[in-house]
C-alpha positions in Angstrom: -43.9 29.8 119.8 -43.4 32.8 117.6 -43.9 33.7 113.9 -41.6 35.7 111.7 -43.2 37.4 108.8 -40.7 38.1 105.9 -42.8 41.1 104.7 -42.7 44.9 104.7 -46.5 45.4 104.9 -47.1 46.0 108.5 -50.8 46.4 108.0 -51.3 43.2 106.1 -49.3 41.4 108.8 -51.5 43.0 111.5 -54.6 41.7 109.8 -53.2 38.2 109.4 -51.9 38.2 113.0 -55.0 39.6 114.8 -56.1 36.2 116.0 -52.7 34.9 116.9 -52.0 34.0 120.5 -48.2 34.2 120.0 -45.8 37.0 119.0 -45.5 37.9 115.4 -42.3 39.6 114.3 -41.6 41.4 111.0 -38.4 40.9 109.2 -38.5 43.0 106.2 -34.7 42.8 105.6 -34.9 38.9 105.4 -32.3 38.4 107.9 -34.1 35.4 109.4 -34.6 33.7 106.1 -30.9 34.2 105.2 -29.8 32.8 108.6 -31.9 29.7 108.6 -31.8 29.1 104.7 -35.6 29.6 104.4 -36.5 29.5 100.7 -40.2 29.0 100.9 -43.0 30.1 103.3 -44.4 28.8 105.6 -41.4 27.2 107.0 -41.4 25.8 110.6 -38.2 25.4 112.6 -38.4 23.8 116.0 -36.0 25.4 118.5 -35.8 24.4 122.2 -35.4 26.6 125.3 -31.6 26.1 124.8 -31.7 27.7 121.3 -30.9 24.3 119.7 -32.6 23.3 116.6 -34.6 20.2 117.2 -36.1 19.9 113.8 -34.8 22.0 110.8 -36.9 23.7 108.1 -40.1 22.0 107.2 -43.0 23.4 105.1 -45.7 23.0 107.7 -48.9 24.9 108.3 -50.6 26.2 111.5 -54.1 25.8 109.9 -55.7 24.1 106.8 -56.2 27.5 105.0 -54.0 26.3 102.2 -54.7 22.5 102.3 -56.5 22.4 99.1 -53.7 24.3 97.3 -50.9 22.3 98.8 -52.4 19.0 99.7 -50.9 19.3 103.3 -52.9 19.1 106.4 -51.8 20.7 109.6 -53.0 17.8 111.8 -49.9 15.5 111.4 -47.6 18.3 112.2 -49.8 19.5 115.0 -49.6 15.9 116.5 -45.9 15.9 116.2 -45.6 19.2 118.1 -47.7 18.0 120.9 -45.8 14.7 121.2 -42.6 16.8 121.3 -43.8 19.3 123.8 -45.6 16.6 126.1 -43.3 13.6 125.8 -40.2 14.9 124.2 -40.6 12.7 121.2 -38.6 13.8 118.1 -39.8 12.7 114.6 -37.4 10.8 112.4 -37.3 13.5 109.9 -35.5 15.9 112.3 -32.2 14.2 111.4 -32.5 15.9 107.9 -29.7 18.2 107.0 -30.6 21.4 105.4 -28.4 22.4 102.5 -26.7 25.8 102.5 -27.6 28.2 99.9 -25.4 28.0 96.8 -23.6 31.0 95.3 -26.5 32.0 93.2 -28.8 32.0 95.9 -26.6 34.0 98.1 -26.0 36.5 95.3 -29.9 36.6 94.8 -30.5 37.4 98.3 -28.1 40.3 98.2 -29.7 41.5 95.0 -33.1 41.4 96.7 -31.9 43.3 99.7 -30.3 46.1 97.5 -33.7 46.2 95.6 -35.9 46.4 98.7 -33.6 49.2 100.1 -33.6 51.1 96.7 -37.4 51.0 96.7 -37.5 52.3 100.1 -35.5 55.3 99.3 -37.3 56.1 96.0 -34.9 54.5 93.5 -37.6 52.4 91.7 -35.6 51.9 88.6 -32.5 50.7 90.4 -34.8 48.6 92.6 -36.4 46.9 89.5 -33.0 45.9 88.1 -31.9 44.2 91.3 -35.4 42.4 91.7 -34.9 41.1 88.2 -31.4 39.9 88.8 -32.4 38.2 92.0 -35.2 36.5 90.3 -33.0 35.3 87.6 -30.4 33.9 90.0 -33.1 32.2 92.3 -36.2 31.8 90.2 -37.9 29.3 92.5 -37.2 31.0 95.9 -40.5 32.2 97.2 -38.8 34.5 99.8 -37.3 36.4 96.8 -39.7 36.0 93.9 -43.1 35.9 95.8 -41.8 38.4 98.4 -41.0 40.9 95.5 -44.5 40.6 94.1 -46.3 43.2 96.3 -43.3 45.4 96.3 -43.3 45.6 92.5 -47.0 46.1 92.4 -48.0 42.5 91.8 -50.4 40.2 93.8 -48.7 37.5 95.9 -51.9 35.5 95.8 -52.6 36.1 92.1 -51.9 34.7 88.7 -48.1 35.5 89.1 -48.1 33.3 92.3 -49.8 30.4 90.6 -47.1 30.7 87.8 -44.5 30.5 90.3 -46.1 27.6 92.2 -46.5 25.7 88.8 -42.8 26.1 88.0 -41.8 25.2 91.5 -43.7 22.0 91.3 -42.6 21.2 87.8 -38.9 21.4 89.1 -39.6 18.9 91.9 -40.6 21.4 94.6 -36.9 22.3 95.5 -36.8 23.3 99.1 -33.9 23.9 101.8 -35.4 21.7 104.4 -37.3 18.5 105.0 -38.8 17.3 101.6 -42.6 17.4 101.1 -44.7 16.4 98.3 -47.4 18.9 97.5 -50.8 18.7 95.4 -50.4 19.3 91.7 -52.7 22.1 90.8 -53.2 24.1 87.9 -54.0 27.9 87.7 -57.8 27.2 87.4 -57.9 25.0 90.4 
């Protein structure tokens, strides 16, 4: 098991990962999310020892930290993982086909990458133009919109996030992976 953080803030990742008993990698350039069509986090992908995807993208959690917000408990997923590891049992939903990104999503990811690199090199104005374009093209993609929040001085756990989460839910929780129903919460919940 390993985790891939789609983030640039190494110190924040160190804090979150300090109790992890598995490797935590940082993918500031979002290569992992682009390769595996990850459009929301957390996303879990089961890959076996032969590098074969056994169960595609699924919005799963390793703890119940966000259960109140999402309505998703980690217990069912943890049970499925144990059954797979111990007995080789693969859940029915593993047959789900993950849709490729559409052209807007691909272009949004390119704009995000230009924005992040522009920001790293001190081109804040150029960066902001590309963040805006990325968000316009993929307004419900958490790996773009939410990932840009701390880079643009916002709070990825603040009001901006809850606005995004509400829009995401109102749009039917679009996701590149196994569909999941989440709890409906308002900003004040």
